[in-house]
N, C-alpha and C positions, 0 to 999 in steps of 0.2 A: 693493315693498310694495303690498299690496292695500288700497285706500281706499274705504270706503262713505260717500258724501257725500249729504246731504239738503239740497236747495235749493228755491227757489220760482220762479226765473226763469233763463232761459238763452237766448242768441241762437237764432233771430231775434226772440223775444218778450222785449223788455227794457222795463221800466217805469222803471228808474233805474240808479244806480250798482251795485246788487247784482248784476244780471245781467252787466254788463260785468266786474265783479270775478271772478265765478265762472268766466266764460269764460277770462279771462287766467290765473287761478290754475290751473285744471284743465289747460289746455294746457301750462303751464310744468312742472307736476308730472309730466304724462305724458312730457314731453321728458326728464325725469330718470329714466325707466324705471319709474315707478310705474303701477299699474293702477287706473284710476278708474272706479267705478260711481256715476253721478250720478243720484239719484232726484228726479223732478219730479212735480208734480200732474198735468201733462199734457205730452206730447211732441208737437211739431208733426209730423204724418205726412209733410209735404212735405220735411222735412229728412232726407235719407238718409245723408249722409256727415258723421259727427261725428268723423272721424279716430280717435284712440286712446281717445276718451271714450265709454263705454257709457252712453247716456242711457236711464234706466228710467222708464217711465210707470207710475204706481201702478195703473193699470187692468189691468196684466199680472198682478197678484197679488190673490187674494181675501183678505178680512179673515176668516180662519177662526177665529172665537172658540171653536168647539167643540174645536179642537185646541190653540190657543195661549192662549186666554183673554185675548187682547190687550185686548178691549174692556172687560171687567170691571176689569182692572187699571188701564187708563187712566182709567176713571171714578173709581176710588178715589184715584188719584194727584191728579186734578184737585180732588177734594174736600179733599185735604190742602193743595194749592197755594193755592187761592183760593176765596172765597165769592162772588166777583163774576162767576162764569160760570154761566149758566143752561143746564145741559147737557141739559135736557129740552125746550127750545124747538125748534120746527120749523126755525128758522134763527136765527142770532144777528146782531144789528145791528152787532156789533163790527167796526170798521175802524180802521186806524192813523190815518186822517186825518179822522174824524168829529169835529165839535165836540160839546160836552156837550149842547147844545140839540138837535142833529140826532140824537144817540144816544138821548135820551129820547123824542123824537118817533117814532123808528123802533121803539123798544120798545113804545110804545102801539099802533102800527100792527100789529106782529106779534102782540101779545096778542089783538087783535081777530080775527085770522085763525086763531088756534090751534084753535078748536073743530072737532072732527070731522076734523082732519088727522092722518095717521099721523106718529109721531115720526121725524124724519129721522136721529136718532142711534141708531136701533134696530140691534142687532148683525146682521150679514149674512155669509153665506158667498159672496155674489156679488161679482164684480169691481166696483170703484167707478169712476165717471166724474166727474172733477173739472174745473172750468173753469180753475183756476189764476189766477183774477182777484182783484184787490183790490177789495172792495166790501162791502156790508152783510152778506153771508153768509160773510164771510171766516173767522170762528171755526168755523163749521160745517165748512168745507173743511179747516181746520187740524186739527180733531178727526178727520175721516175719513182724512186723510193719515196721521196718527199711528197710526190703528188698523191700517193695513196695514204699518207700519214693521217690526213683528216678523216678519211673513211674509217680507218681503224680506231681513231680516237673517239669517233661518234658511236661506235658499236661496242667497244670494250670499256667496261666500267673501271674508273681509276680515280685516285685521289691526287696523284703527283706524276709528273712526266720526267723521265731520266734519260738523257741523250749522251751517248758516248762518242767523243771526238768530233772533228769537223765533218766527217762523213754523214753524221746524223743530225747536224745542227738544223738544217732546213726542215727535216722531218719533225724535229722537236718543236720548232717554231710554228709549223703548220698545225700540229696537234694542240699546242697551247691556244692558237687562234680559234680552233673549233670548239674545244672543251672548256677553255677558260681556267684550266688547272695550272698550278705553279710548275715552272720548268727548271730543272737542274741540269746543267751541262758539266759533264765529267771530262776534264782535260787530261788525257793520258799522254799526249805529245802535242807539241806546237809546231807551226811551220818553221820557226827558227831552229827547232831541234832537227827537223828533217833536212833543211836547206841552208842553214847558216844565215849569212847576210843576204844571199841571193834568193830571197823568198819568192814563191809563186804568189803573185799579188791577189789572184782570185781566191785562193785558199785562205790567205791572211784576211781578206775582207770578210769572208764568211765567218771565220773564227771571231773576229772583232765584233761583228754585228750580233753574233750569237751570244757572246759574253755580255754585250750591252743590254740585250733583251731578256736574258735569263734572270730568274728570280734568285738563283744562287749558283755558284760555281764550285766544283770540287777539283782541287789540284792534287796530283799524286806526290808532290814534294814542295818544300819551301822554295827550292830552285825554280820550279814551274810557276808557283804563285808570284814570285818576284819578277819573273819574266812577263807574266800577264799584266802586272801593275805597270812595269816600266815600258813595255812595248805596245800594249793595247789600251793603256789609259784607264784601267778598271780600278775602282776603289778597293783597297785591300780588305775592308770589312765584309765585302761581298764574297770573298774567296775563303773556302775552308780546306785546309790541308788534311788529307787522309792518305797515309802511306799504304802501298800495296802489301800483299802477303804472298805466300807460296801455296800452291795447290798440289798437295801430295796425292790427292785422289786420282790424278791423271797417270800416276805411275802404274805401269803394267808389269807383268812377270816376264822379264826377258832372260831369266835364268841367272845363275851365279857366274861371275866372270872374274878370273884371276888376271890382274894386271901383269904385263910382261916385265920381267926383272931386268932384261937386257936393254930395254929402250923406254924412255919416258915420252909421254904424249902430252903436249900442251895444246889446249883447245881454244879457238875463237869460234863463237856461235852467235850468228846474227846476220842482219843484212850487210852485205859487203858494199857499204856506201859511206859517204862522208861522215854522217852522224856517228857511226860506230867506231871510227878510227882504225880501220884495218891496215892502213899504210904504216901506222906506228907499230902495230903488231909485227909486221914484216921486218921493219928496220931493227926492232929489238931482237927478233929471232936471229938475224944475221950476227948480232953481237954475241948472243948466247952461244951460237954454233962455233964461234971463234975459240971458246973456252971449254965446250962440252960437246962431244961427238954423238953420244947415244941419245939424241932427242929428235923427235918428229913433231912437226907443227901441223895442226889440222885447222883448215878454215871451212867451217860448216855454214853454208848459207849461199845466197845469190845476191847480185846487185850490180849497179852500173860500173863500179870500180874494179870488177873482176879482171877484165882484159889488161888494165893498166898494172895491176898487181902481179899478174902472171908474167908480164914483160919484166917487171922489176926483179922478180925472183930469178928469172933467167939471167938477167944482168949480174946478179949476185952469185950465180952458179949454185943455187940452193934447191934446184928442182927435185932432187932425190930426197930432200928433207921436208918437203911440203906436200900436203895432200888436200885437194879441193873436193869436197863431197857433193856440192850443190845443195839445194834446199832439202832439209830434213824435217820430218814430223813424226809424232807418235812414238812408236817403239824404236825408230831409228835414232831419235834424240836421246832416248833413255840409254840405248846401247852405247852411244857416243860418250855420254857422261861416264858410264861404267868403265870405259876403256881409257879415260883420261886421268892423268896425274895432277893436272893443274888447269884451271879455267881462268882466262884473262879477258877482261872487258875494258878496253882502252878508249871508251867512248869520248868523243869531243863534246857532245851534249846528249845527256841521257836523262829524261824527265824523272824516271825512277830506275828501272832495271830489275826485272824479276829473275832473269837468267842466273845471276850469281846465287840467289836463294835456291833455285832449282839445282844448281851444281852442288851446293852445300848439302842438299837433301840426299845426294848420292855420295856423300863423304869425299867430295873433291874440294881442296883448298882453292881460294879465289884471290885474284888481284883485280882491283877496280880503280877506275879513274876518280879523281876528286871532283870532277864535274859531272857527277851522277847523283840523282836524288837518293838512291839507296845508301850512298856514302854518308848521308846525314844521320842515319840510324844504325848502320851495320858496323859493329866494332871488331868482329872476328874475321876481318879481311885485311890484306895488305893494300895500301892505297898509294896512288902515284899520279902525278900530273901527266895527262895523256901525251903531251909533247916531249916529255923527258925520257927518251928512249934508252939513255944510259942507265937511269935509275930503274926503269922497267926491266931491262935486261938483268941487272944485278939482283932484283927481287925474284925474277924467274929462276935464276941460278941458285939463289939461297933456298928456295922451296924444293927444287929438284935435288940438290946436293945434301941437304940436312934433314934427315928423317925425323929428328925430334921437333923441328919447326913444323913440318908437315902434320905430324900427329897433334901438336898443340892447336894448329889452325882448325883441323878437323874436329877435335874435341870441343873447342870453344864454339865452333860453328853449330855443332849439333845442339848444344845448350841454347845458344842464342836464337836458333830457328823457332823455338817454342813461342817467342813473343810475336813472330810474324804470322798471326792467325787471321783469317778472313772474318772470323766472328768479331774481332776487335774493330776492324775496318767497318763492318756492317753496323756496329753500334754507333760509331761516329756519324755515319751517313743517315741512320735512323734519326739521330738528333737533328740533322739538317732538315729532314722531311718534317719532323714535328714542329720546328720553328716556322716553316712555310705554311703548313696546313692549319695551324692554330692561331695564326695572326688575323 
């Protein structure tokens, strides 16, 4: 089967679990003799060998509105989808991780820059150059990316379209309009996961419209499926749950590392933002340090809550016990796992959560929140309600103090990891494709 996929990140440029999932899934589908054409905002020119995956940079294709009318149709679709997108701005301040205050401040800044600047959304027959970055001009890039989707769908032979997350919904819809092929939308995360109840209405509107128009939806957990049903009004029979897996192929050779015997390292790895529960990690750490001195807590990642957490750590006088690494990738992540004695994922809302599986692949025991998709299927992890910092602290202490418990978690995890294979996920997705293409 020929599959046209639209995504936003792919190794070696990975900002989170989305890139790792796309890598594992596409490799597994290709191993099952499917032909994958994976469209990205930008393809790293230094990556020459992608195996059986054809990585397509949108810059290879022009947005030929005179031929396909992509742009005009996209504008009309957006007007129906949401009144919360200013499609005539030079750039949009919309970003998945901006706070409401930051969003409003950025709007004011951009409006002051508007006068005399050519509209960035003007139709063009020229090839586009996109950064593929997550930032204040993200919506502008999402729009431009979608404007080329029709050109690609017309030129690349395919049987089914597969779009990953809200960033590619518009592209998937445009491709479906042009080619008439069935569209699968893969929900790796929802706006309610990113923002809680304070959703960005424009993103939510795009998600909902995409779910309504898609021929099938893949959710990474039952938690995500239930949210799509309850919050977006989608019929449950349209949604297929396919759990993620772990990609050990990305492991590099960072050398052997002996953990320090005199100090334990507890790791938080992820965006330092509401969804990931970093504030609960800090509060639990304070309780742990009241009972155990030789522990260091590492927060690896970046996000809008970083300044607030640094202030809180200062208030608790724990600065010498905390280390902020900033955003890590590649070998840096691998080395961080190797140095850690325990990985904690206290997420408030986690659609799935690949990082605990990655930690386990480095023989690191894990503690995860009950409000995570991975908790539905992972048995060899300690689980806790994200808000219960007392229980979280006690479980951290138990793992650090009791070597037999650590060994048991590691041994059970090593065995259980064998069931988290992308080939299993690919088989389920293949079944979804078959249902759509044989109807």
